[in-house]
C-alpha positions as CSV (number, residue, x, y, z in Angstrom):
1,X,-3.9,20.7,2.0
2,X,-6.7,23.3,2.1
3,X,-10.4,23.0,1.2
4,X,-9.7,25.1,-1.9
5,X,-7.6,22.1,-3.2
6,X,-10.8,20.1,-3.6
7,X,-13.8,22.3,-4.0
8,X,-15.0,25.6,-5.3
9,X,-16.7,28.2,-3.2
10,X,-20.1,26.6,-3.7
11,X,-18.9,23.3,-2.3
12,X,-18.8,21.5,-5.7
13,X,-15.8,19.4,-6.4
14,X,-13.5,20.9,-8.9
15,X,-10.4,19.6,-10.7
16,X,-7.3,20.5,-8.7
17,X,-5.1,23.1,-10.4
18,X,-2.0,21.7,-12.1
19,X,1.0,21.8,-9.9
20,X,4.6,20.6,-10.1
21,X,3.8,17.6,-7.8
22,X,0.3,16.5,-8.5
23,X,-1.3,13.9,-10.7
24,X,-3.6,16.5,-12.3
25,X,-0.7,18.3,-13.9
26,X,0.1,17.8,-17.6
27,X,3.0,15.4,-17.9
28,X,5.3,18.0,-19.5
29,X,4.8,20.4,-16.6
30,X,5.8,18.0,-13.8
31,X,9.1,19.4,-12.6
32,X,9.6,17.9,-9.1
33,X,12.5,15.7,-10.1
34,X,10.9,14.6,-13.3
35,X,12.2,15.8,-16.7
36,X,9.9,17.5,-19.2
37,X,8.2,15.3,-21.7
38,X,10.9,15.8,-24.3
39,X,13.6,14.8,-21.9
40,X,12.0,11.6,-20.6
41,X,13.7,8.2,-21.2
42,X,12.4,6.8,-24.4
43,X,9.6,4.2,-24.4
44,X,9.9,1.0,-26.3
45,X,8.0,0.5,-29.5
46,X,4.8,-0.5,-27.7
47,X,5.0,2.7,-25.6
48,X,4.4,0.8,-22.3
49,X,7.8,-0.2,-21.1
50,X,10.3,2.4,-19.9
51,X,13.7,1.8,-18.2
52,X,15.9,4.3,-16.5
53,X,19.7,4.1,-16.1
54,X,21.0,1.2,-14.0
55,X,22.7,3.6,-11.6
56,X,19.4,5.0,-10.3
57,X,18.2,3.9,-6.8
58,X,15.2,1.9,-8.1
59,X,16.9,0.2,-11.0
60,X,15.5,-3.3,-12.0
61,X,12.5,-3.0,-9.7
62,X,9.3,-3.5,-11.8
63,X,6.2,-1.4,-11.3
64,X,2.9,-2.1,-13.0
65,X,0.7,1.0,-13.2
66,X,-3.0,0.4,-13.9
67,X,-5.1,3.5,-14.5
68,X,-7.7,4.3,-17.1
69,X,-7.1,8.1,-17.1
70,X,-4.3,8.7,-19.6
71,X,-3.2,12.0,-17.9
72,X,-2.8,10.3,-14.5
73,X,-1.3,7.2,-16.1
74,X,1.3,9.1,-18.0
75,X,2.2,11.3,-15.0
76,X,2.7,8.3,-12.7
77,X,4.7,6.5,-15.3
78,X,7.0,9.4,-16.0
79,X,7.6,10.0,-12.3
80,X,8.3,6.4,-11.4
81,X,10.6,6.0,-14.4
82,X,12.5,9.1,-13.3
83,X,12.9,7.3,-9.9
84,X,14.7,4.5,-11.7
85,X,11.9,1.9,-11.9
86,X,11.1,-0.3,-14.8
87,X,7.5,0.7,-15.6
88,X,4.7,-1.0,-17.5
89,X,1.2,0.3,-17.9
90,X,-2.3,-1.0,-18.5
91,X,-5.6,0.8,-18.9
92,X,-8.3,-1.8,-18.2
93,X,-8.9,-4.9,-16.0
94,X,-8.1,-7.7,-18.5
95,X,-5.0,-6.0,-19.8
96,X,-3.8,-5.5,-16.2
97,X,-4.1,-9.2,-15.4
98,X,-2.3,-10.2,-18.6
99,X,0.4,-7.7,-17.9
100,X,0.9,-8.9,-14.4
101,X,1.4,-12.4,-15.6
102,X,4.0,-11.6,-18.1
103,X,5.8,-8.6,-16.5
104,X,6.0,-10.1,-13.0
105,X,5.9,-6.7,-11.2
106,X,7.4,-6.1,-7.7
107,X,4.7,-3.6,-7.0
108,X,1.4,-2.8,-8.6
109,X,-0.2,0.7,-8.5
110,X,-3.8,-0.1,-9.2
111,X,-6.8,2.2,-9.8
112,X,-10.2,0.8,-8.4
113,X,-12.4,2.1,-11.2
114,X,-11.4,0.4,-14.5
115,X,-13.2,-0.7,-17.7
116,X,-13.5,-4.4,-18.4
117,X,-13.6,-5.3,-14.7
118,X,-12.6,-3.2,-11.7
119,X,-9.4,-3.0,-9.7
120,X,-10.8,-5.2,-7.0
121,X,-11.2,-8.1,-9.4
122,X,-7.8,-7.4,-10.9
123,X,-6.3,-7.6,-7.4
124,X,-8.1,-10.9,-6.7
125,X,-6.9,-12.5,-9.9
126,X,-3.3,-11.3,-9.7
127,X,-3.0,-12.4,-6.0
128,X,-4.3,-15.8,-7.0
129,X,-1.3,-16.1,-9.4
130,X,1.4,-14.9,-7.1
131,X,1.6,-12.5,-4.1
132,X,2.2,-8.9,-5.3
133,X,2.2,-5.8,-3.1
134,X,-0.6,-3.5,-4.3
135,X,-1.0,0.2,-3.8
136,X,-4.6,1.0,-4.6
137,X,-5.9,4.3,-6.0
138,X,-9.4,5.4,-5.3
139,X,-11.4,8.4,-6.3
140,X,-13.9,7.8,-3.4
141,X,-12.9,8.4,0.2
142,X,-15.2,5.6,1.3
143,X,-14.0,3.3,4.1
144,X,-16.1,0.4,2.9
145,X,-14.4,0.5,-0.5
146,X,-11.0,0.7,1.3
147,X,-11.8,-2.3,3.5
148,X,-12.9,-4.3,0.5
149,X,-9.7,-3.4,-1.2
150,X,-7.7,-4.5,1.8
151,X,-9.7,-7.7,2.0
152,X,-8.8,-8.8,-1.5
153,X,-5.1,-8.3,-0.9
154,X,-4.2,-4.6,-1.3
155,X,-1.5,-3.5,1.0
156,X,-2.1,0.3,1.0
157,X,-4.4,2.8,-0.7
158,X,-4.4,6.5,-1.6
159,X,-7.3,8.7,-2.3
160,X,-7.3,11.0,-5.4
161,X,-6.1,13.7,-5.6
162,X,-2.8,12.8,-4.2
163,X,0.8,14.1,-4.0
164,X,3.2,12.4,-6.4
165,X,5.9,12.6,-3.7
166,X,3.6,10.6,-1.4
167,X,3.0,8.0,-4.1
168,X,6.7,7.6,-4.7
169,X,7.4,7.3,-0.9
170,X,4.8,4.7,-0.4
171,X,6.0,2.7,-3.4
172,X,9.5,2.7,-1.9
173,X,8.1,1.7,1.5
174,X,6.2,-1.3,0.0
175,X,9.4,-2.4,-1.6
176,X,11.4,-2.1,1.6
177,X,8.8,-4.2,3.4
178,X,8.9,-6.9,0.7
179,X,12.7,-7.0,1.1
180,X,12.4,-7.4,4.8
181,X,9.8,-10.2,4.5
182,X,12.1,-12.0,2.0
183,X,15.0,-11.7,4.3
184,X,12.9,-13.0,7.2
185,X,11.7,-15.9,5.1
186,X,15.3,-17.1,4.5
187,X,16.4,-16.6,8.1
188,X,13.3,-17.0,10.2
189,X,13.4,-16.1,13.8
190,X,12.0,-18.8,16.1
191,X,9.3,-18.0,18.7
192,X,6.2,-16.0,18.6
193,X,3.6,-14.4,20.9
194,X,0.7,-15.8,22.8
195,X,-1.9,-13.6,24.3
196,X,-4.5,-15.8,25.8
197,X,-6.0,-17.8,22.9
198,X,-4.4,-15.5,20.3
199,X,-1.2,-17.2,19.0
200,X,1.2,-15.6,16.6
201,X,3.9,-17.8,15.0
202,X,6.5,-15.4,13.7
203,X,8.6,-18.0,11.8
204,X,5.6,-19.4,9.8
205,X,3.7,-16.1,9.8
206,X,0.6,-17.9,11.0
207,X,-2.1,-16.7,13.4
208,X,-4.6,-18.6,15.5
209,X,-7.5,-17.1,17.4
210,X,-9.8,-19.1,19.6
211,X,-8.2,-22.3,18.3
212,X,-8.9,-21.4,14.6
213,X,-6.5,-20.4,11.9
214,X,-6.9,-16.8,10.8
215,X,-5.8,-15.7,7.3
216,X,-4.1,-12.3,7.4
217,X,-2.6,-10.3,4.5
218,X,1.2,-9.6,4.9
219,X,0.4,-6.1,6.1
220,X,-2.2,-7.2,8.6
221,X,0.3,-9.7,10.0
222,X,3.0,-7.1,10.3
223,X,0.6,-4.7,12.0
224,X,-0.5,-7.4,14.5
225,X,3.1,-8.4,15.2
226,X,4.0,-4.8,15.9
227,X,1.1,-4.4,18.4
228,X,2.0,-7.8,20.0
229,X,5.6,-6.8,20.6
230,X,4.2,-4.2,23.1
231,X,1.0,-5.8,24.5
232,X,-1.3,-3.4,26.4
233,X,0.9,-0.4,25.4
234,X,-0.7,2.3,23.3
235,X,1.0,2.9,20.0
236,X,0.2,6.1,18.1
237,X,-1.0,6.0,14.6
238,X,2.1,7.8,13.5
239,X,4.3,5.2,15.2
240,X,2.5,2.3,13.6
241,X,2.7,4.0,10.2
242,X,6.4,4.4,10.6
243,X,7.1,0.9,12.0
244,X,4.8,-1.1,9.7
245,X,4.6,1.0,6.5
246,X,7.9,2.9,6.7
247,X,5.9,6.0,6.0
248,X,6.4,8.8,8.6
249,X,3.7,11.2,7.4
250,X,0.5,11.9,9.2
251,X,-1.4,12.0,5.9
252,X,-1.4,8.2,6.0
253,X,-3.0,7.6,9.4
254,X,-6.3,6.7,7.8
255,X,-4.5,3.7,6.3
256,X,-3.7,2.6,9.8
257,X,-7.3,3.0,10.9
258,X,-8.6,0.9,8.0
259,X,-6.1,-1.9,8.5
260,X,-7.0,-2.0,12.2
261,X,-10.6,-2.3,11.4
262,X,-9.9,-5.1,8.9
263,X,-7.7,-6.8,11.5
264,X,-10.5,-6.6,14.2
265,X,-12.9,-8.3,11.9
266,X,-10.6,-11.3,11.6
267,X,-9.2,-11.7,15.2
268,X,-12.1,-10.1,17.2
269,X,-12.8,-6.5,17.8
270,X,-12.3,-6.8,21.6
271,X,-8.6,-7.7,21.1
272,X,-7.6,-4.2,19.9
273,X,-8.4,-1.2,22.1
274,X,-8.8,2.3,20.6
275,X,-7.4,5.2,22.5
276,X,-9.3,8.1,20.8
277,X,-7.0,10.8,19.5
278,X,-3.9,8.6,20.2
279,X,-3.8,5.2,18.7
280,X,-4.2,1.5,19.5
281,X,-3.2,-1.3,21.9
282,X,-3.4,-5.0,21.7
283,X,-5.3,-6.2,24.7
284,X,-4.4,-9.0,27.1
285,X,-6.4,-10.1,30.1
286,X,-4.8,-9.5,33.5
287,X,-2.6,-12.4,34.4
288,X,-2.3,-13.6,30.7
289,X,1.1,-15.0,29.9
290,X,3.0,-13.3,27.1
291,X,5.5,-15.5,25.4
292,X,7.7,-13.6,22.9
293,X,11.0,-14.1,21.0
294,X,12.5,-11.0,22.6
295,X,12.6,-9.0,19.4
């Protein structure tokens, strides 16, 4: 992606030109696997709920899309529907919380800036009802905003403008991780990892640091567990992105950085070492005993 995608020659931010695979494109012109407007599956009478054929890969999976820009909202809805998902939409904070309670989504695609109350508050309220994987959309490439979003329960984030292919891929990745977590919950593996006073209980998905319980989001736990499986070994951002997020594209490496920063705040910054230009390693003092389940 070049600088011309974001700015004009004088450095001012400009709307990105409409393409076949970008949220700025009019809905009827999105052609990357998405039918033109006249060929889309019909909406119900309320216009919010759309279902594709049961033979499509994502059939029966429910996605709640929350976005106040109607063009972006329609483009995401059309694309996810074409992927076979059951899609419901909301355009403000209160409507999003109500929709989440009734629709029971498997994944929520959530914009940060919303009328009523913002996406962070939506995330807090929805997560208080039941855990839902959240892919957060933000117009500001600000790490503080990203960390706050991760702190209230978001699993991943994307900065606008973004590729529709990437959004679809990350949605599928979130669902795969949910399925793996559900399978692990029904057949938990015994054992865990101990690195000094850092204890990770894999079966109960609990973490203690310095003798105190540490609350981690599902993504933070998966990231810590992946680092702990190879203590002291440096894992590249791309490797972590593939193993934890199921997303093998370098465009998502800032997601790894932000999650590592959030994880450091909770377990202690000194426990995770940065190898600049490469990746991260979970530290263990010389002579520390590592007890693992062998996986």
